[in-house]
Steps between C-alpha positions, in 0.01 A plus 500: 500500500200272540168650602196320632128551477298354783145453612433516871193358669371618833495233767122530528479415126297803403754724325787480253772747414730509194842662503858476375834498679864391480488317837187293577583418860579857600190629322271252675650604836427865415138425417450300819672767711262767364769689312413367152226637276228700671228255391678207673531656844319342792494147353728200498597377156644190335643455150253317280687530171830640366679526167858602421569744216837605356426875495307755700291597199398137437399460862305826503317404180401162641390668825272730299337200331459300822337793676225486240460121498242462778413141397858380548533679833171361626605146404815536715294588808310171507 
């Protein structure tokens, strides 16, 4: 089963969020409906970046690294 890591950007361009999922479209709808992660509630989001990984562990490892890569995330917001 393929898993995805993704970086969301708030529509105002001030915030990013990194997560992983097996269904990108459904997960984005959850975040925008306010039922996703607590830190994403109250904002509208768009997908700035996504990668596909063959396993859950690979996706979770990459998510961990992207959460710490502030330079990459900031470059996506521009």
